[in-house]
C-alpha positions as CSV (number, residue, x, y, z in Angstrom):
1,M,105.4,104.6,196.4
2,A,107.1,105.2,193.1
3,T,109.4,108.2,193.0
4,N,109.7,108.8,189.2
5,S,107.7,108.2,186.0
6,Y,109.6,105.1,185.1
7,E,108.9,103.5,188.5
8,T,105.2,104.7,188.4
9,G,104.9,103.0,185.0
10,R,106.5,99.8,186.1
11,Q,104.4,99.7,189.3
12,S,101.3,100.4,187.2
13,E,102.1,97.5,184.9
14,D,102.6,95.2,187.9
15,W,99.2,96.3,189.3
16,A,97.6,95.8,185.8
17,V,99.0,92.2,185.7
18,D,97.6,91.5,189.2
19,Y,94.2,92.8,188.0
20,L,94.2,90.7,184.9
21,T,95.3,87.5,186.5
22,G,92.6,88.2,189.1
23,L,90.1,88.1,186.3
24,G,91.5,84.7,185.3
25,W,93.5,86.0,182.3
26,T,96.8,84.4,181.3
27,I,99.7,86.8,180.8
28,V,101.5,85.9,177.5
29,A,104.2,88.6,177.5
30,R,105.2,91.9,179.0
31,N,107.0,94.8,177.4
32,F,107.2,93.3,173.9
33,R,109.4,95.4,171.7
34,G,109.3,95.2,168.0
35,R,110.6,97.3,165.2
36,R,107.2,99.0,164.9
37,G,106.5,99.7,168.5
38,E,106.0,98.3,172.0
39,I,103.2,96.6,173.8
40,D,103.0,96.8,177.6
41,V,101.1,93.6,178.2
42,I,99.8,90.8,176.0
43,A,97.3,88.4,177.6
44,R,94.7,85.8,176.8
45,D,91.1,86.4,177.8
46,G,89.5,83.1,176.9
47,R,90.1,82.7,173.2
48,A,91.0,86.3,172.6
49,L,94.6,87.5,172.4
50,V,94.5,91.0,174.0
51,F,97.1,93.7,173.5
52,L,97.0,96.2,176.3
53,E,98.3,99.7,176.7
54,I,98.8,100.5,180.3
55,K,98.6,104.1,181.6
56,G,99.6,104.8,185.2
57,S,99.5,107.9,187.3
58,L,99.2,109.0,190.9
59,R,95.8,110.5,189.9
60,Q,93.2,109.1,187.6
61,P,94.7,109.3,184.0
62,R,92.5,110.7,181.3
63,V,91.3,108.5,178.5
64,E,93.0,110.9,176.1
65,A,96.3,109.8,177.4
66,V,96.3,107.1,174.7
67,L,97.5,109.1,171.7
68,P,96.9,108.2,168.1
69,R,100.6,107.6,167.4
70,Q,100.7,105.1,170.3
71,I,97.7,103.3,168.9
72,L,99.5,102.9,165.5
73,R,102.6,101.7,167.2
74,V,100.7,99.2,169.4
75,R,98.8,97.9,166.3
76,G,102.1,97.6,164.3
77,A,103.8,95.8,167.2
78,A,100.8,93.5,167.6
79,E,101.1,92.4,164.0
80,E,104.8,91.8,164.4
81,F,104.2,89.8,167.6
82,M,101.7,87.6,165.7
83,V,104.0,87.0,162.8
84,R,107.0,86.2,165.0
85,N,105.0,83.7,167.0
86,R,103.3,82.2,163.9
87,L,99.8,83.2,165.0
88,S,97.1,83.5,162.5
89,L,96.4,87.2,161.6
90,E,92.8,86.1,161.6
91,S,92.8,85.1,165.2
92,E,90.4,86.7,167.7
93,V,92.4,89.9,168.7
94,R,91.4,92.8,170.9
95,F,93.1,96.1,171.9
96,D,92.3,97.2,175.4
97,A,93.6,100.1,177.6
98,L,94.0,100.0,181.3
99,F,94.3,103.1,183.4
100,V,95.9,102.5,186.8
101,W,96.2,105.1,189.5
102,G,96.7,105.3,193.2
103,P,97.6,104.2,195.9
104,P,95.4,102.6,196.8
105,Y,95.4,101.3,193.3
106,Q,92.4,101.6,191.1
107,V,91.8,100.4,187.6
108,T,89.6,101.6,184.7
109,H,89.6,98.9,182.0
110,L,88.5,99.9,178.5
111,R,87.8,96.9,176.3
112,D,88.1,97.3,172.6
113,A,89.6,100.7,173.3
114,F,91.1,101.1,169.8
């Protein structure tokens, strides 16, 4: 069991990656940091490139935990990731949020969250 918020967040991201790979997704990157923000997980869901914000807690996190300023940072970092990796800005892109809590771990997955 995680003992502090950093460990809880890290463990939540590990659980989220397990969940996504279990769905058949391919993990492209974790903890991408750009000048404009950070993205917890970047994955491929079929043709879609998905930028994910992961929220972890011992209890079920509230959807409101994804704040407007975080959304702006994730979107800015996503654009930077695509430019750095020479991906078309017209590619199929999606922004999802994953809420992970437990143990035992449980996941709420919001597709097209923002």
